[in-house]
C-alpha positions in Angstrom: 27.6 -4.4 -2.0 24.5 -2.2 -2.2 23.7 -0.7 -5.6 23.0 2.9 -6.2 19.4 2.1 -7.2 18.8 0.4 -3.9 20.0 3.4 -2.0 17.8 5.8 -4.0 14.7 3.6 -3.6 15.4 3.3 0.2 15.8 7.1 0.5 12.7 7.8 -1.5 10.7 5.2 0.5 11.9 6.7 3.7 10.9 10.2 2.7 7.5 8.9 1.6 6.9 7.1 4.9 8.1 10.1 6.9 5.7 12.3 4.9 2.8 10.0 5.7 3.8 9.8 9.4 4.0 13.6 9.6 0.7 14.0 7.9 -1.0 11.7 10.3 0.6 13.5 13.3 -0.5 16.9 12.0 -4.1 15.7 11.3 -4.5 14.1 14.7 -4.1 17.6 16.3 -7.4 18.7 14.7 -9.7 15.9 16.0 -12.8 17.9 15.2 -12.0 17.4 11.5 -11.2 13.7 11.9 -13.9 11.6 10.2 -14.4 7.9 10.5 -13.1 6.1 7.3 -15.5 4.2 5.2 -15.9 0.5 5.3 -14.2 0.2 1.8 -11.1 2.0 2.9 -10.9 -0.1 6.1 -11.3 -3.4 4.2 -8.8 -2.4 1.5 -6.1 -1.5 4.0 -6.8 -4.8 5.8 -6.6 -6.8 2.6 -3.4 -5.0 1.5 -1.7 -5.6 4.8 -2.6 -9.3 4.8 -1.3 -9.8 1.3 1.9 -7.9 2.1 2.4 -10.1 5.2 1.9 -13.2 3.0 4.5 -11.7 0.6 7.1 -11.4 3.2 6.4 -14.7 4.8 7.0 -18.2 3.5 3.3 -18.9 2.9 3.0 -17.2 -0.5 4.8 -19.8 -2.6 2.4 -22.5 -1.4 -0.6 -20.7 -3.0 -1.3 -21.0 -6.7 0.3 -18.3 -8.8 -2.8 -17.2 -10.7 -4.8 -16.8 -7.4 -1.9 -14.7 -6.0 -1.9 -12.5 -9.1 -5.6 -11.9 -9.0 -5.6 -11.2 -5.3 -2.6 -8.9 -5.6 -3.8 -6.7 -8.4 -7.4 -6.8 -7.0 -6.1 -5.4 -3.7 -4.2 -2.7 -5.6 -7.2 -1.7 -7.7 -9.7 -2.1 -4.7 -7.5 0.1 -2.5 -6.9 2.8 -5.2 -10.6 3.0 -6.0 -11.8 3.4 -2.5 -9.0 5.7 -1.5 -9.9 8.1 -4.3 -13.6 7.7 -3.6 -13.2 8.4 0.1 -10.5 11.1 -0.1 -12.8 14.0 0.8 -14.2 12.2 3.9 -10.8 11.1 5.4 -7.7 12.2 3.5 -5.2 10.6 6.0 -6.5 7.0 5.6 -6.9 7.5 1.9 -3.3 8.6 1.6 -2.1 5.6 3.6 -4.2 3.3 1.3 -2.8 5.0 -1.8 0.8 4.7 -0.6 0.3 1.0 0.2 -1.4 0.5 -3.2 1.6 2.2 -4.9 4.1 0.0 -3.0 2.1 -3.1 -3.9 1.9 -2.0 -7.6 5.7 -1.5 -7.6 6.4 -4.9 -6.0 3.9 -6.5 -8.4 5.6 -4.9 -11.4 9.0 -6.0 -10.2 7.8 -9.6 -9.7 6.3 -9.6 -13.2 9.5 -8.2 -14.7 11.8 -10.6 -12.8 9.6 -13.6 -13.8 9.7 -12.6 -17.4 13.5 -12.7 -17.6 
């Protein structure tokens, strides 16, 4: 049975992803305003996607926990810093990086809370 909290989180996540998708579609129509993202934003989205892929695969339990924690929160902070720094240059990529950083922060907090029980 699916809990009420799971339904609410799923709906909120779907609305958030739909908003990012619509924002990307709207901004691609004005290609004259489309700026190339900075190297920091590109590296942070790459790092975050790789860590999320490890999270959903079976490879993550084989890595030491302290290394995973440092990489996880480092990717969240790295992505948040460069997304805010590069927001004026390219808002679309910065929003995507901020959304992924937020999702990773929520997952990291849930992992921490579950492991403390």
